[in-house]
DRENSEFI-352911 format. One line per field, with one value per atom (N, C-alpha, C, O, CB): atom name; residue number from 1; residue in one letter; x, y, z. Coordinates in steps of 0.1 Angstrom, whole numbers, always signed. Glycine has a CB too. Layout:
atom c(CA:...)
nr c(NUM:...)
rest c(A:...)
east c(X:...)
north c(Y:...)
up c(Z:...)
end
This chain:
atom c(N:CA:C:O:CB:N:CA:C:O:CB:N:CA:C:O:CB:N:CA:C:O:CB:N:CA:C:O:CB:N:CA:C:O:CB:N:CA:C:O:CB:N:CA:C:O:CB:N:CA:C:O:CB:N:CA:C:O:CB:N:CA:C:O:CB:N:CA:C:O:CB:N:CA:C:O:CB:N:CA:C:O:CB:N:CA:C:O:CB:N:CA:C:O:CB:N:CA:C:O:CB:N:CA:C:O:CB:N:CA:C:O:CB:N:CA:C:O:CB:N:CA:C:O:CB:N:CA:C:O:CB:N:CA:C:O:CB:N:CA:C:O:CB:N:CA:C:O:CB:N:CA:C:O:CB:N:CA:C:O:CB:N:CA:C:O:CB:N:CA:C:O:CB:N:CA:C:O:CB:N:CA:C:O:CB:N:CA:C:O:CB:N:CA:C:O:CB:N:CA:C:O:CB:N:CA:C:O:CB:N:CA:C:O:CB:N:CA:C:O:CB:N:CA:C:O:CB:N:CA:C:O:CB:N:CA:C:O:CB:N:CA:C:O:CB:N:CA:C:O:CB:N:CA:C:O:CB:N:CA:C:O:CB:N:CA:C:O:CB:N:CA:C:O:CB:N:CA:C:O:CB:N:CA:C:O:CB:N:CA:C:O:CB:N:CA:C:O:CB:N:CA:C:O:CB:N:CA:C:O:CB:N:CA:C:O:CB:N:CA:C:O:CB:N:CA:C:O:CB:N:CA:C:O:CB:N:CA:C:O:CB:N:CA:C:O:CB:N:CA:C:O:CB:N:CA:C:O:CB:N:CA:C:O:CB:N:CA:C:O:CB:N:CA:C:O:CB:N:CA:C:O:CB:N:CA:C:O:CB:N:CA:C:O:CB:N:CA:C:O:CB:N:CA:C:O:CB:N:CA:C:O:CB:N:CA:C:O:CB:N:CA:C:O:CB:N:CA:C:O:CB:N:CA:C:O:CB:N:CA:C:O:CB:N:CA:C:O:CB:N:CA:C:O:CB:N:CA:C:O:CB:N:CA:C:O:CB:N:CA:C:O:CB:N:CA:C:O:CB:N:CA:C:O:CB:N:CA:C:O:CB:N:CA:C:O:CB:N:CA:C:O:CB:N:CA:C:O:CB:N:CA:C:O:CB:N:CA:C:O:CB:N:CA:C:O:CB:N:CA:C:O:CB:N:CA:C:O:CB:N:CA:C:O:CB:N:CA:C:O:CB:N:CA:C:O:CB:N:CA:C:O:CB:N:CA:C:O:CB:N:CA:C:O:CB:N:CA:C:O:CB:N:CA:C:O:CB:N:CA:C:O:CB:N:CA:C:O:CB:N:CA:C:O:CB:N:CA:C:O:CB:N:CA:C:O:CB:N:CA:C:O:CB:N:CA:C:O:CB:N:CA:C:O:CB:N:CA:C:O:CB:N:CA:C:O:CB:N:CA:C:O:CB:N:CA:C:O:CB:N:CA:C:O:CB:N:CA:C:O:CB:N:CA:C:O:CB:N:CA:C:O:CB:N:CA:C:O:CB:N:CA:C:O:CB:N:CA:C:O:CB:N:CA:C:O:CB:N:CA:C:O:CB:N:CA:C:O:CB:N:CA:C:O:CB:N:CA:C:O:CB:N:CA:C:O:CB:N:CA:C:O:CB:N:CA:C:O:CB:N:CA:C:O:CB:N:CA:C:O:CB:N:CA:C:O:CB:N:CA:C:O:CB:N:CA:C:O:CB:N:CA:C:O:CB:N:CA:C:O:CB:N:CA:C:O:CB:N:CA:C:O:CB:N:CA:C:O:CB:N:CA:C:O:CB:N:CA:C:O:CB:N:CA:C:O:CB:N:CA:C:O:CB:N:CA:C:O:CB:N:CA:C:O:CB:N:CA:C:O:CB:N:CA:C:O:CB:N:CA:C:O:CB:N:CA:C:O:CB:N:CA:C:O:CB:N:CA:C:O:CB:N:CA:C:O:CB:N:CA:C:O:CB:N:CA:C:O:CB:N:CA:C:O:CB:N:CA:C:O:CB:N:CA:C:O:CB:N:CA:C:O:CB:N:CA:C:O:CB:N:CA:C:O:CB:N:CA:C:O:CB:N:CA:C:O:CB:N:CA:C:O:CB:N:CA:C:O:CB:N:CA:C:O:CB:N:CA:C:O:CB:N:CA:C:O:CB:N:CA:C:O:CB:N:CA:C:O:CB:N:CA:C:O:CB:N:CA:C:O:CB:N:CA:C:O:CB:N:CA:C:O:CB:N:CA:C:O:CB:N:CA:C:O:CB:N:CA:C:O:CB)
nr c(1:1:1:1:1:2:2:2:2:2:3:3:3:3:3:4:4:4:4:4:5:5:5:5:5:6:6:6:6:6:7:7:7:7:7:8:8:8:8:8:9:9:9:9:9:10:10:10:10:10:11:11:11:11:11:12:12:12:12:12:13:13:13:13:13:14:14:14:14:14:15:15:15:15:15:16:16:16:16:16:17:17:17:17:17:18:18:18:18:18:19:19:19:19:19:20:20:20:20:20:21:21:21:21:21:22:22:22:22:22:23:23:23:23:23:24:24:24:24:24:25:25:25:25:25:26:26:26:26:26:27:27:27:27:27:28:28:28:28:28:29:29:29:29:29:30:30:30:30:30:31:31:31:31:31:32:32:32:32:32:33:33:33:33:33:34:34:34:34:34:35:35:35:35:35:36:36:36:36:36:37:37:37:37:37:38:38:38:38:38:39:39:39:39:39:40:40:40:40:40:41:41:41:41:41:42:42:42:42:42:43:43:43:43:43:44:44:44:44:44:45:45:45:45:45:46:46:46:46:46:47:47:47:47:47:48:48:48:48:48:49:49:49:49:49:50:50:50:50:50:51:51:51:51:51:52:52:52:52:52:53:53:53:53:53:54:54:54:54:54:55:55:55:55:55:56:56:56:56:56:57:57:57:57:57:58:58:58:58:58:59:59:59:59:59:60:60:60:60:60:61:61:61:61:61:62:62:62:62:62:63:63:63:63:63:64:64:64:64:64:65:65:65:65:65:66:66:66:66:66:67:67:67:67:67:68:68:68:68:68:69:69:69:69:69:70:70:70:70:70:71:71:71:71:71:72:72:72:72:72:73:73:73:73:73:74:74:74:74:74:75:75:75:75:75:76:76:76:76:76:77:77:77:77:77:78:78:78:78:78:79:79:79:79:79:80:80:80:80:80:81:81:81:81:81:82:82:82:82:82:83:83:83:83:83:84:84:84:84:84:85:85:85:85:85:86:86:86:86:86:87:87:87:87:87:88:88:88:88:88:89:89:89:89:89:90:90:90:90:90:91:91:91:91:91:92:92:92:92:92:93:93:93:93:93:94:94:94:94:94:95:95:95:95:95:96:96:96:96:96:97:97:97:97:97:98:98:98:98:98:99:99:99:99:99:100:100:100:100:100:101:101:101:101:101:102:102:102:102:102:103:103:103:103:103:104:104:104:104:104:105:105:105:105:105:106:106:106:106:106:107:107:107:107:107:108:108:108:108:108:109:109:109:109:109:110:110:110:110:110:111:111:111:111:111:112:112:112:112:112:113:113:113:113:113:114:114:114:114:114:115:115:115:115:115:116:116:116:116:116:117:117:117:117:117:118:118:118:118:118:119:119:119:119:119:120:120:120:120:120:121:121:121:121:121:122:122:122:122:122:123:123:123:123:123:124:124:124:124:124:125:125:125:125:125:126:126:126:126:126:127:127:127:127:127:128:128:128:128:128:129:129:129:129:129:130:130:130:130:130:131:131:131:131:131:132:132:132:132:132:133:133:133:133:133:134:134:134:134:134:135:135:135:135:135:136:136:136:136:136:137:137:137:137:137:138:138:138:138:138:139:139:139:139:139:140:140:140:140:140:141:141:141:141:141:142:142:142:142:142:143:143:143:143:143:144:144:144:144:144:145:145:145:145:145:146:146:146:146:146:147:147:147:147:147:148:148:148:148:148:149:149:149:149:149:150:150:150:150:150:151:151:151:151:151:152:152:152:152:152:153:153:153:153:153:154:154:154:154:154:155:155:155:155:155:156:156:156:156:156:157:157:157:157:157:158:158:158:158:158:159:159:159:159:159:160:160:160:160:160:161:161:161:161:161:162:162:162:162:162:163:163:163:163:163:164:164:164:164:164:165:165:165:165:165:166:166:166:166:166:167:167:167:167:167:168:168:168:168:168:169:169:169:169:169:170:170:170:170:170:171:171:171:171:171:172:172:172:172:172)
rest c(M:M:M:M:M:L:L:L:L:L:S:S:S:S:S:S:S:S:S:S:S:S:S:S:S:T:T:T:T:T:F:F:F:F:F:A:A:A:A:A:H:H:H:H:H:N:N:N:N:N:L:L:L:L:L:Q:Q:Q:Q:Q:I:I:I:I:I:D:D:D:D:D:Q:Q:Q:Q:Q:L:L:L:L:L:L:L:L:L:L:P:P:P:P:P:A:A:A:A:A:V:V:V:V:V:K:K:K:K:K:V:V:V:V:V:S:S:S:S:S:D:D:D:D:D:Y:Y:Y:Y:Y:G:G:G:G:G:E:E:E:E:E:I:I:I:I:I:V:V:V:V:V:L:L:L:L:L:N:N:N:N:N:G:G:G:G:G:K:K:K:K:K:D:D:D:D:D:I:I:I:I:I:A:A:A:A:A:F:F:F:F:F:Q:Q:Q:Q:Q:S:S:S:S:S:W:W:W:W:W:T:T:T:T:T:S:S:S:S:S:S:S:S:S:S:T:T:T:T:T:L:L:L:L:L:P:P:P:P:P:G:G:G:G:G:K:K:K:K:K:V:V:V:V:V:R:R:R:R:R:I:I:I:I:I:V:V:V:V:V:H:H:H:H:H:H:H:H:H:H:L:L:L:L:L:A:A:A:A:A:G:G:G:G:G:R:R:R:R:R:T:T:T:T:T:S:S:S:S:S:A:A:A:A:A:K:K:K:K:K:E:E:E:E:E:K:K:K:K:K:N:N:N:N:N:Q:Q:Q:Q:Q:A:A:A:A:A:M:M:M:M:M:I:I:I:I:I:D:D:D:D:D:A:A:A:A:A:I:I:I:I:I:K:K:K:K:K:A:A:A:A:A:S:S:S:S:S:H:H:H:H:H:F:F:F:F:F:N:N:N:N:N:P:P:P:P:P:A:A:A:A:A:K:K:K:K:K:Y:Y:Y:Y:Y:Q:Q:Q:Q:Q:T:T:T:T:T:T:T:T:T:T:T:T:T:T:T:I:I:I:I:I:I:I:I:I:I:N:N:N:N:N:A:A:A:A:A:D:D:D:D:D:D:D:D:D:D:A:A:A:A:A:I:I:I:I:I:V:V:V:V:V:G:G:G:G:G:T:T:T:T:T:G:G:G:G:G:M:M:M:M:M:F:F:F:F:F:V:V:V:V:V:K:K:K:K:K:S:S:S:S:S:S:S:S:S:S:A:A:A:A:A:E:E:E:E:E:K:K:K:K:K:G:G:G:G:G:K:K:K:K:K:V:V:V:V:V:E:E:E:E:E:N:N:N:N:N:P:P:P:P:P:H:H:H:H:H:S:S:S:S:S:Q:Q:Q:Q:Q:V:V:V:V:V:V:V:V:V:V:L:L:L:L:L:D:D:D:D:D:D:D:D:D:D:K:K:K:K:K:S:S:S:S:S:A:A:A:A:A:V:V:V:V:V:K:K:K:K:K:N:N:N:N:N:A:A:A:A:A:W:W:W:W:W:A:A:A:A:A:L:L:L:L:L:N:N:N:N:N:A:A:A:A:A:K:K:K:K:K:E:E:E:E:E:S:S:S:S:S:A:A:A:A:A:I:I:I:I:I:I:I:I:I:I:V:V:V:V:V:L:L:L:L:L:D:D:D:D:D:K:K:K:K:K:N:N:N:N:N:G:G:G:G:G:K:K:K:K:K:V:V:V:V:V:K:K:K:K:K:F:F:F:F:F:V:V:V:V:V:K:K:K:K:K:E:E:E:E:E:G:G:G:G:G:Q:Q:Q:Q:Q:L:L:L:L:L:S:S:S:S:S:A:A:A:A:A:S:S:S:S:S:D:D:D:D:D:I:I:I:I:I:Q:Q:Q:Q:Q:T:T:T:T:T:V:V:V:V:V:L:L:L:L:L:S:S:S:S:S:L:L:L:L:L:V:V:V:V:V:R:R:R:R:R:E:E:E:E:E:F:F:F:F:F:T:T:T:T:T:H:H:H:H:H)
east c(+8:+0:+9:+6:-9:+18:+27:+38:+43:+33:+41:+51:+64:+65:+45:+74:+87:+93:+89:+96:+102:+107:+122:+128:+106:+128:+141:+151:+163:+143:+146:+155:+164:+163:+147:+173:+183:+179:+187:+195:+166:+162:+165:+166:+148:+166:+168:+156:+157:+180:+144:+131:+126:+126:+121:+123:+118:+104:+100:+128:+97:+83:+82:+91:+76:+73:+70:+81:+82:+69:+89:+99:+96:+90:+114:+102:+101:+110:+120:+104:+107:+116:+129:+128:+109:+140:+153:+151:+145:+165:+156:+155:+162:+173:+160:+155:+161:+155:+143:+158:+163:+158:+161:+171:+165:+151:+153:+152:+141:+141:+163:+163:+166:+164:+174:+171:+172:+159:+155:+184:+151:+137:+130:+128:+134:+125:+118:+103:+99:+120:+95:+80:+74:+78:+73:+66:+59:+47:+39:+55:+46:+35:+28:+34:+39:+14:+6:+3:-2:-6:+5:+1:-8:-3:+14:-21:-30:-26:-27:-28:-23:-19:-3:+2:-24:+4:+18:+23:+17:+24:+34:+40:+54:+62:+42:+56:+68:+74:+67:+67:+86:+93:+97:+102:+105:+95:+101:+108:+105:+89:+117:+125:+115:+105:+135:+118:+109:+118:+129:+102:+112:+119:+109:+97:+124:+115:+106:+100:+91:+115:+105:+99:+85:+78:+108:+81:+67:+57:+45:+67:+61:+52:+43:+31:+60:+47:+37:+25:+27:+44:+14:+2:-10:-21:+5:-7:-17:-12:+0:-20:-22:-18:-14:-20:-31:-3:+2:+5:+10:+14:+4:+11:+22:+19:+1:+34:+45:+49:+52:+57:+49:+53:+66:+66:+42:+77:+90:+93:+93:+102:+97:+99:+110:+112:+87:+117:+127:+120:+108:+136:+126:+120:+120:+125:+127:+114:+114:+100:+93:+124:+95:+82:+80:+70:+79:+91:+90:+87:+79:+103:+93:+91:+77:+70:+101:+72:+59:+48:+39:+56:+50:+40:+39:+29:+43:+50:+52:+41:+35:+65:+37:+27:+15:+9:+33:+12:+0:-12:-22:+0:-13:-25:-27:-39:-24:-17:-18:-23:-32:-4:-18:-22:-37:-44:-13:-41:-55:-64:-74:-57:-59:-67:-68:-79:-61:-58:-58:-68:-77:-44:-68:-77:-92:-101:-74:-94:-107:-113:-125:-108:-104:-108:-113:-120:-96:-110:-115:-113:-122:-130:-100:-97:-99:-98:-82:-103:-106:-93:-84:-112:-93:-81:-77:-66:-83:-87:-84:-75:-68:-97:-75:-68:-57:-48:-77:-57:-49:-43:-49:-57:-30:-24:-14:-7:-17:-15:-5:+8:+6:-10:+19:+32:+39:+44:+40:+41:+49:+62:+63:+41:+73:+86:+93:+95:+95:+96:+101:+116:+120:+94:+124:+139:+143:+145:+146:+143:+147:+161:+165:+144:+170:+184:+185:+195:+191:+174:+174:+165:+155:+170:+168:+161:+170:+182:+154:+164:+171:+178:+171:+163:+190:+198:+189:+185:+212:+188:+181:+166:+159:+183:+161:+147:+143:+132:+141:+153:+151:+139:+131:+163:+139:+128:+114:+104:+131:+114:+101:+97:+85:+103:+106:+103:+98:+88:+116:+104:+100:+86:+77:+110:+83:+70:+59:+48:+70:+63:+53:+50:+38:+59:+60:+58:+48:+39:+71:+51:+43:+28:+19:+49:+27:+13:+6:-6:+14:+14:+8:+3:-8:+18:+10:+5:-7:-16:+17:-8:-19:-32:-43:-17:-30:-41:-45:-57:-37:-36:-39:-35:-25:-33:-41:-36:-36:-29:-44:-44:-44:-33:-30:-58:-26:-14:-2:-1:-12:+8:+21:+30:+32:+27:+37:+46:+59:+61:+40:+70:+83:+92:+92:+89:+100:+109:+123:+128:+108:+130:+143:+154:+154:+144:+162:+171:+185:+194:+173:+187:+200:+200:+210:+206:+189:+188:+189:+193:+199:+185:+187:+178:+183:+182:+166:+157:+161:+162:+142:+164:+169:+181:+181:+172:+190:+202:+199:+205:+213:+191:+189:+181:+183:+180:+172:+164:+170:+164:+150:+181:+188:+179:+178:+193:+171:+162:+170:+181:+151:+164:+171:+169:+159:+165:+179:+178:+168:+165:+192:+162:+153:+141:+135:+161:+137:+126:+115:+116:+132:+105:+93:+91:+93:+80:+88:+86:+73:+70:+98:+66:+53:+55:+59:+41:+53:+54:+42:+37:+67:+36:+25:+29:+37:+14:+25:+29:+16:+6:+36:+16:+5:+5:+15:+4:-4:-5:+7:+10:-18:+14:+26:+39:+49:+27:+37:+48:+56:+67:+58:+50:+57:+54:+42:+53:+64:+63:+54:+57:+77:+44:+35:+36:+31:+21:+41:+42:+53:+53:+29:+61:+71:+74:+76:+84:+74:+78:+83:+78:+66:+95:+100:+96:+95:+116:+95:+90:+75:+68:+95:+71:+56:+49:+52:+54:+38:+29:+20:+15:+21:+18:+8:-6:-7:+10:-16:-30:-32:-39:-40:-26:-27:-21:-26:-21:-9:-2:-11:-12:+12:-17:-25:-37:-40:-31:-43:-54:-49:-56:-61:-37:-31:-29:-32:-18:-23:-21:-34:-35:-14:-44:-57:-63:-69:-66:-62:-68:-61:-68:-67:-48:-40:-45:-47:-25:-46:-50:-64:-67:-50:-73:-87:-87:-93:-96:-79:-78:-72:-78:-68:-62:-55:-63:-60:-42:-72:-80:-93:-101:-82:-97:-110:-108:-118:-117)
north c(-12:+0:+13:+22:+0:+13:+25:+23:+12:+27:+35:+34:+40:+50:+40:+35:+41:+38:+28:+35:+46:+43:+39:+40:+56:+36:+31:+42:+40:+20:+55:+66:+68:+61:+79:+77:+79:+88:+91:+85:+92:+101:+94:+81:+105:+102:+96:+97:+98:+103:+98:+99:+85:+76:+107:+83:+70:+71:+80:+65:+60:+59:+58:+52:+46:+65:+67:+74:+74:+53:+82:+91:+105:+108:+87:+115:+129:+131:+124:+138:+142:+146:+151:+157:+157:+150:+156:+171:+177:+152:+176:+191:+199:+196:+195:+210:+219:+232:+234:+213:+242:+256:+263:+261:+264:+271:+278:+293:+298:+274:+300:+314:+323:+335:+317:+316:+324:+323:+312:+318:+334:+335:+328:+335:+328:+316:+310:+309:+308:+317:+310:+309:+322:+332:+305:+320:+332:+335:+326:+329:+347:+351:+363:+372:+355:+363:+374:+384:+379:+369:+396:+407:+417:+426:+414:+414:+421:+418:+406:+437:+428:+425:+424:+420:+436:+426:+425:+411:+403:+435:+408:+395:+397:+405:+388:+388:+389:+375:+365:+396:+374:+361:+361:+371:+359:+349:+347:+334:+325:+348:+333:+321:+310:+312:+323:+298:+286:+275:+273:+282:+267:+255:+243:+245:+257:+231:+219:+216:+208:+207:+222:+220:+226:+223:+226:+234:+240:+230:+233:+253:+219:+210:+202:+201:+200:+197:+190:+200:+212:+185:+193:+201:+199:+199:+216:+197:+194:+182:+179:+206:+175:+164:+172:+183:+155:+168:+175:+166:+154:+183:+171:+166:+176:+188:+164:+172:+181:+177:+166:+178:+187:+186:+194:+206:+191:+186:+193:+191:+180:+186:+202:+201:+211:+221:+204:+207:+215:+227:+225:+207:+238:+250:+249:+258:+263:+238:+236:+231:+224:+225:+236:+232:+217:+212:+238:+210:+195:+189:+179:+189:+194:+188:+192:+184:+194:+204:+208:+199:+195:+223:+197:+190:+175:+168:+191:+170:+156:+151:+140:+153:+159:+155:+164:+166:+154:+170:+179:+172:+177:+186:+159:+151:+150:+150:+137:+149:+148:+161:+161:+144:+172:+185:+188:+193:+197:+184:+185:+177:+182:+181:+165:+156:+162:+161:+142:+168:+175:+186:+187:+181:+194:+206:+201:+206:+214:+190:+185:+178:+176:+174:+174:+167:+177:+172:+160:+190:+200:+195:+195:+202:+192:+187:+199:+211:+182:+196:+205:+213:+207:+198:+226:+234:+235:+239:+248:+232:+232:+220:+220:+231:+209:+197:+194:+185:+185:+200:+197:+209:+220:+189:+208:+219:+212:+203:+229:+218:+214:+223:+235:+216:+217:+225:+222:+211:+221:+233:+232:+238:+250:+239:+231:+236:+236:+225:+227:+248:+249:+252:+262:+260:+243:+245:+254:+249:+231:+267:+277:+276:+281:+291:+269:+267:+256:+255:+262:+248:+237:+242:+235:+224:+253:+258:+260:+260:+272:+261:+263:+277:+286:+261:+278:+291:+302:+300:+289:+313:+324:+325:+334:+325:+314:+314:+317:+316:+300:+321:+323:+333:+330:+328:+344:+354:+348:+351:+367:+340:+333:+324:+323:+326:+316:+306:+314:+309:+298:+325:+333:+338:+337:+344:+344:+350:+339:+341:+358:+328:+316:+311:+308:+305:+311:+307:+317:+313:+305:+329:+340:+339:+340:+354:+337:+335:+323:+324:+334:+312:+300:+303:+298:+289:+311:+314:+323:+321:+322:+333:+342:+333:+336:+353:+324:+316:+305:+301:+309:+302:+291:+297:+291:+278:+307:+313:+304:+307:+325:+294:+284:+274:+267:+276:+274:+265:+272:+284:+260:+264:+269:+267:+256:+261:+278:+278:+283:+294:+287:+275:+278:+278:+269:+267:+289:+291:+289:+297:+304:+279:+275:+278:+272:+259:+289:+293:+287:+290:+308:+278:+272:+257:+251:+278:+251:+236:+230:+219:+230:+238:+234:+221:+212:+245:+221:+210:+198:+187:+214:+200:+189:+182:+170:+194:+190:+184:+177:+167:+195:+184:+178:+165:+156:+188:+164:+152:+142:+132:+156:+146:+138:+135:+123:+125:+145:+143:+145:+151:+153:+139:+140:+153:+160:+129:+158:+170:+168:+157:+174:+180:+180:+172:+167:+176:+170:+160:+166:+177:+148:+158:+161:+150:+138:+163:+153:+143:+147:+158:+143:+136:+138:+130:+119:+132:+137:+132:+134:+145:+138:+124:+126:+125:+116:+115:+135:+135:+135:+141:+148:+127:+127:+140:+148:+114:+142:+155:+156:+167:+156:+145:+146:+148:+149:+133:+150:+153:+140:+141:+162:+128:+116:+112:+114:+105:+108:+104:+91:+81:+102:+92:+80:+75:+64:+84:+84:+80:+89:+101:+81:+84:+92:+86:+74:+94:+94:+89:+100:+111:+82:+98:+107:+103:+91:+108:+113:+110:+111:+115:+96:+107:+108:+97:+85:+107:+101:+92:+85:+91:+99:+72:+65:+68:+75:+49:+64:+66:+59:+65:+61:+48:+40:+48:+48:+26:+54:+62:+74:+77:+67:+80:+92:+88:+95:+98:+76:+72:+68:+71:+59:+62:+59:+72:+73:+52:+82:+95:+101:+105:+105:+101:+107:+99:+105:+108:+86:+78:+80:+81:+63:+81:+84:+98:+98:+84:+108:+121:+120:+126:+132:+113:+112:+105:+109:+104:+94:+86:+95:+94:+74:+102:+110:+123:+129:+114:+127:+140:+137:+146:+148:+124:+121:+116:+113:+110)
up c(+0:+0:+0:-8:+12:+9:+9:-1:-3:+23:-7:-18:-15:-8:-31:-20:-20:-34:-40:-8:-38:-52:-51:-40:-61:-62:-62:-64:-66:-73:-63:-65:-53:-43:-68:-53:-43:-31:-23:-49:-30:-19:-6:-5:-20:+5:+18:+27:+39:+25:+21:+29:+32:+24:+21:+45:+50:+55:+61:+61:+51:+56:+71:+77:+50:+77:+91:+98:+111:+97:+91:+97:+93:+83:+93:+101:+98:+86:+84:+110:+78:+68:+74:+85:+59:+67:+72:+74:+65:+63:+84:+87:+76:+71:+101:+72:+62:+63:+67:+47:+60:+61:+47:+41:+72:+42:+30:+33:+37:+19:+32:+35:+23:+23:+46:+12:-1:-8:-13:-9:-8:-11:+0:+10:-25:-1:+10:+7:-4:+23:+18:+16:+11:+16:+30:+1:-5:+4:+7:-20:+9:+17:+10:+5:+31:+12:+6:+18:+28:-1:+15:+25:+17:+11:+31:+16:+8:-7:-10:+10:-15:-29:-30:-41:-38:-19:-19:-17:-10:-9:-24:-22:-15:-19:-36:-5:+2:+4:+1:+16:+8:+11:+25:+31:+1:+32:+45:+46:+39:+56:+55:+57:+60:+67:+69:+55:+57:+62:+58:+43:+71:+76:+76:+78:+90:+74:+74:+87:+88:+69:+98:+111:+112:+122:+122:+102:+102:+96:+96:+95:+90:+83:+92:+88:+75:+104:+112:+116:+117:+125:+119:+123:+113:+117:+124:+101:+91:+82:+81:+82:+77:+66:+54:+51:+63:+47:+36:+24:+26:+40:+13:+1:-2:-5:-12:-1:-5:-19:-22:+5:-27:-41:-43:-43:-51:-44:-47:-62:-67:-38:-68:-82:-87:-81:-90:-97:-103:-110:-114:-114:-111:-117:-132:-139:-113:-137:-152:-155:-148:-156:-167:-172:-172:-169:-186:-177:-178:-164:-163:-184:-153:-140:-135:-129:-130:-138:-134:-141:-134:-137:-154:-161:-157:-159:-176:-152:-149:-140:-141:-143:-129:-120:-120:-109:-106:-131:-132:-129:-123:-146:-133:-130:-115:-110:-137:-108:-93:-87:-79:-87:-92:-88:-91:-83:-94:-103:-107:-98:-94:-122:-94:-86:-72:-65:-85:-67:-53:-54:-45:-50:-64:-65:-65:-59:-77:-73:-75:-62:-60:-86:-53:-40:-30:-20:-35:-31:-21:-6:+2:-23:-3:+11:+20:+17:+12:+33:+43:+47:+52:+56:+44:+47:+62:+65:+41:+70:+85:+88:+98:+93:+80:+83:+73:+75:+84:+61:+50:+43:+42:+39:+39:+31:+21:+24:+40:+9:-1:+1:+3:-16:+1:+2:-11:-14:+14:-19:-32:-30:-26:-44:-32:-31:-45:-50:-20:-50:-63:-62:-55:-71:-68:-68:-79:-90:-69:-76:-86:-91:-101:-81:-83:-86:-97:-104:-73:-99:-109:-120:-123:-103:-126:-137:-149:-148:-133:-161:-173:-172:-168:-186:-176:-175:-182:-193:-181:-175:-180:-177:-181:-195:-170:-168:-153:-149:-171:-145:-131:-127:-118:-125:-135:-132:-135:-129:-139:-146:-150:-139:-136:-164:-134:-123:-111:-105:-119:-107:-96:-98:-89:-93:-110:-112:-113:-109:-125:-118:-119:-105:-102:-127:-96:-82:-75:-68:-74:-77:-71:-76:-69:-74:-89:-95:-89:-86:-111:-87:-81:-67:-63:-81:-59:-46:-46:-39:-38:-55:-57:-61:-55:-67:-70:-75:-64:-64:-88:-55:-45:-32:-26:-48:-26:-14:-2:+8:-11:-2:+9:+9:+19:+9:-2:-4:+2:+2:-18:+6:+10:-2:-8:+22:-6:-18:-13:-7:-30:-16:-11:-24:-32:-1:-25:-36:-30:-22:-43:-35:-30:-40:-51:-26:-38:-48:-46:-54:-47:-37:-35:-34:-29:-22:-38:-38:-24:-22:-46:-14:+0:+3:+9:+10:-2:+1:-8:-2:-3:-20:-29:-23:-22:-43:-18:-12:+2:+4:-10:+10:+23:+22:+30:+32:+12:+11:+0:-3:+7:-6:-16:-28:-32:-10:-33:-44:-57:-58:-43:-68:-81:-87:-85:-90:-95:-103:-114:-118:-108:-119:-130:-128:-138:-143:-116:-113:-105:-100:-106:-103:-95:-84:-88:-103:-72:-61:-54:-52:-51:-51:-43:-30:-30:-51:-19:-6:+2:+3:+2:+9:+17:+32:+36:+15:+40:+54:+62:+58:+57:+73:+82:+91:+89:+91:+99:+107:+116:+121:+115:+119:+128:+120:+125:+136:+107:+98:+94:+88:+105:+96:+92:+78:+73:+102:+71:+56:+55:+62:+50:+47:+45:+31:+28:+48:+22:+7:+2:+5:+0:-7:-14:-28:-28:-6:-38:-51:-59:-60:-58:-66:-75:-89:-92:-74:-98:-111:-113:-103:-116:-124:-127:-120:-120:-142:-113:-106:-116:-125:-95:-114:-122:-117:-106:-121:-124:-120:-106:-97:-130:-104:-92:-80:-69:-93:-83:-73:-69:-57:-78:-78:-75:-66:-57:-88:-69:-61:-47:-37:-67:-46:-33:-25:-13:-34:-31:-24:-19:-8:-34:-28:-24:-13:-3:-36:-13:-3:+11:+21:-7:+10:+23:+29:+41:+20:+20:+26:+31:+42:+14:+24:+30:+43:+53:+20:+44:+57:+68:+79:+54:+65:+76:+80:+90:+72:+71:+74:+81:+84:+62:+83:+89:+103:+110:+81)
end
């Protein structure tokens, strides 16, 4: 039922994510119509059930798990118990696209203000969690911040159903 992949990440089922802090850019916060950045740390993840989507700042990585993102939006999970955390590795972007990645991340936060969006300009999260470059990873955390599912690369239809089922189970 629980999935792990054969990739090189160091994330373990039923364990907390390795500690990491993002202070170059960091979490995007909305203050009225203004957009600001604040330091973000993985220690803020416990408290809600989460799907953490870590992706390279590349269109190919974003598109890889768009079906998962669409399924999350369609599920209308209770925001009191659930939050999506998107971590964009702006350091892993095609040369010359950094400003596009930043503006795209900001737009994503404005369009989904209930989601947590983190812009990582130094690969801090990728390195701390030993994730692959140019890739997309989906991680499910229970409300205690423990990993319940992790997979790098494109999720299958079955993987997507597993992720949604886990979130439903943990939010009830």
